[in-house]
Phi, psi and omega in degrees: 000108182300323181296326179297316178299320179296318178298317179300313182296318181296314181298317180293319180294316178300318180295319180296322178291312186296333185285348186284314179213155175299328180294319177294318178298317179295323178298321178293319177295314181298332179286353176089025183282336186302314180298339179270327183274322185305317180296341180291344178298332180250019179297153182290340180276118184297322181294320178294315177303317181295318178302313183293313183293323181287318188264336185252067178239000000 
């Protein structure tokens, strides 16, 4: 599923950006990403769930 790979990459990229400074993390939240990323925690793909849970804490 090509879209699944894109979701994994996007979640990982957002987490990598957010971890650098509180300002970057806040910018990601302010951009409205949380409603798109949060549902991925219960996605049927185990690898995607792990990416989201590991990186978005």
